[in-house]
Each structure stands twice: as C-alpha cells, then as structure tokens.
C-alpha positions as CSV (number, residue, x, y, z in Angstrom):
1,M,-0.9,-15.1,8.7
2,K,1.8,-12.7,9.4
3,E,1.6,-9.1,10.2
4,I,2.9,-6.6,8.0
5,I,5.6,-4.6,9.5
6,I,3.7,-1.4,9.3
7,N,1.2,-2.8,11.8
8,Q,4.4,-3.1,14.2
9,P,6.4,-0.1,14.8
10,H,8.6,-1.6,17.3
11,L,10.1,-3.8,14.5
12,Q,10.6,-1.2,12.4
13,S,14.4,0.1,12.4
14,F,14.7,3.9,12.9
15,K,15.5,4.8,9.2
16,Q,11.9,3.2,8.3
17,R,10.2,5.4,11.1
18,M,12.2,8.8,10.2
19,G,11.6,7.6,6.5
20,S,7.6,7.2,7.4
21,W,7.5,10.3,9.2
22,F,9.1,12.3,6.8
23,L,6.8,11.2,4.4
24,S,4.2,12.1,6.5
25,T,5.1,15.7,7.4
26,L,6.0,16.0,3.2
27,S,2.3,15.0,2.2
28,W,0.5,17.3,5.4
29,L,2.8,20.2,4.1
30,L,1.5,19.5,0.5
31,W,-1.8,19.1,1.3
32,L,-2.1,22.3,3.4
33,Y,0.0,24.2,0.2
34,F,-2.9,23.1,-2.0
35,L,-5.6,24.0,0.5
36,F,-4.1,27.5,1.5
37,P,-5.8,29.4,-1.6
38,L,-9.2,27.6,-0.5
39,F,-8.4,28.9,3.1
40,T,-7.7,32.6,1.6
41,L,-11.1,32.6,-0.3
42,G,-12.8,31.5,3.1
43,G,-11.2,34.6,4.5
44,W,-12.1,36.6,1.9
45,L,-15.6,35.5,1.9
46,M,-15.7,36.2,5.2
47,G,-14.3,39.6,5.5
48,V,-11.0,39.0,7.1
49,K,-9.3,42.3,6.5
50,S,-5.8,41.0,5.6
51,W,-6.7,38.1,3.4
52,S,-9.2,40.7,1.1
53,D,-6.2,42.7,0.7
54,E,-4.4,39.7,-0.4
55,I,-7.1,38.9,-3.1
56,R,-7.0,42.4,-4.7
57,W,-3.1,42.2,-4.6
58,F,-3.2,39.3,-6.7
59,G,-5.7,41.0,-9.1
60,G,-9.1,41.0,-7.1
61,Y,-11.9,38.8,-8.5
62,K,-11.1,38.3,-12.1
63,T,-7.7,36.8,-11.5
64,L,-9.4,34.6,-8.6
65,L,-11.7,33.2,-11.3
66,E,-8.6,32.5,-13.6
67,L,-7.0,30.6,-10.5
68,L,-10.0,28.6,-9.7
69,E,-10.0,27.5,-13.1
70,F,-6.6,26.3,-13.5
71,Y,-6.9,25.0,-9.8
72,G,-10.0,23.2,-11.3
73,Q,-8.0,21.9,-14.3
74,I,-5.2,20.5,-12.1
75,I,-7.7,18.7,-9.9
76,V,-8.8,17.0,-13.0
77,M,-5.8,16.2,-14.1
78,I,-4.5,14.7,-10.6
79,G,-8.0,12.8,-10.7
80,F,-7.3,11.3,-14.0
81,G,-3.8,10.7,-13.1
82,W,-5.1,8.7,-9.8
83,F,-7.6,7.1,-12.1
84,V,-5.0,5.5,-14.4
85,W,-2.8,4.8,-12.1
86,T,-5.4,2.7,-10.1
87,F,-6.2,0.6,-13.2
88,F,-2.7,0.3,-14.2
89,L,-1.8,-1.4,-10.7
90,S,-4.7,-3.5,-10.5
91,W,-4.1,-4.7,-14.2
92,L,-0.2,-5.3,-13.3
93,H,-1.3,-6.8,-9.9
94,A,-3.7,-9.2,-11.8
95,S,-0.8,-9.9,-14.3
96,L,1.4,-10.8,-12.0
97,R,-0.5,-13.0,-9.4
98,T,0.5,-16.7,-9.4
99,K,-2.5,-19.0,-10.9
100,T,-3.9,-21.3,-8.5
101,K,-2.1,-25.0,-9.0
102,P,-4.5,-27.8,-8.9
103,P,-4.6,-29.9,-5.8
104,I,-1.8,-32.4,-5.5
105,N,-2.4,-35.8,-4.6
106,N,-1.1,-38.6,-2.2
107,E,1.5,-39.9,-4.6
108,D,2.8,-36.9,-5.5
109,L,3.3,-35.8,-2.0
110,A,5.1,-39.2,-0.9
111,E,7.7,-38.4,-4.1
112,R,8.1,-35.1,-3.1
113,F,9.0,-36.0,0.1
114,H,11.2,-38.8,-0.4
115,L,8.3,-41.2,1.5
116,N,6.5,-44.0,0.8
117,S,2.6,-43.9,1.0
118,E,2.6,-45.9,3.8
119,Q,4.4,-43.7,6.0
120,L,2.6,-40.7,4.2
121,R,-0.7,-42.3,5.2
122,H,0.1,-42.8,8.9
123,A,1.8,-39.5,9.3
124,Q,-1.6,-37.9,7.8
125,N,-3.4,-40.2,10.4
126,A,-0.8,-39.4,13.3
127,Q,-2.3,-36.5,15.7
128,K,0.8,-35.9,16.5
129,I,4.2,-36.3,14.6
130,T,8.1,-35.5,15.0
131,V,9.7,-34.8,11.5
132,Y,13.6,-35.0,11.4
133,F,15.3,-33.5,8.7
134,D,19.1,-33.7,7.5
135,D,21.7,-30.7,6.4
136,H,20.0,-30.1,3.1
137,A,16.3,-29.9,4.8
138,E,15.4,-33.5,3.0
139,I,13.2,-35.6,5.3
140,I,15.0,-38.3,6.9
141,R,12.5,-39.7,9.3
142,L,9.1,-39.2,10.6
143,D,8.3,-40.6,14.2
C-alpha cells in the first residue's frame, strides 16, 4: 500500500509543511481561546486574587451563570454541527464509493490485453515473466 504523504514528512514540500504548522498552531490557539474562561473560572474558584477581580469586573456570579449558559449552547451547537458533518461525510463517501465489479474470466482478460488464451495460460503458470510494451502501453510480447 502506498503511504500517504502526511506519514512521510520528508516528501512534503515546504508549503505543505508551513501549511500544516500554521493550521496546527491556529487550532491550538483556538482551543486556548475557548478554554480561557474555564481557566479563569478555575482560578476564581481556587481563590487567585487577580482572576477573582476579573470575574467581579465582568459582573460577578450572575454574569458568570449567563456566560456558562451561553457557552453550553455554543458547545451543543458545535457538537450538533460535528454530528451532522460526520454523517454527511459518511453518506457522501458511501455514495461516491465505486461499486465492486464482478471478477473477470480468462477469456475477457486475454481479450483486454490482446493475448490468445494459450499465451495467457502460459503466463499464469510461469513463475517469472517479462512483459514488453509498445509506445502506447499495449502488450506486444511475453517471455
């Protein structure tokens, strides 16, 4: 199986590496941005003075409850969006997947590669075979 390029970083171009680094950094910054209120809440609950002042500056306990309700709604919407997106992608992937073709028989195989049935049978029974092609990728000879 051919390895995908993300598992072989030495095959990535400079643009691909920088794009990957940029998206990774942006994602971590976004997580920190969304988690900062939880850090603030934790500091407030642990009694860190400067963070307690920040909670009071934003309106105290009542505003905190409103913000928690708002954050909860956002988390539910994001979760619902991920859920819908996942099932949409699963449906799309399943609909685009090529259907399995029935196995091909020897006559069709010989016809496809412009061989007679004797040459095909000899090639299938050989342990080593050399295939010669013309300029249009058509088989011209088997040894």
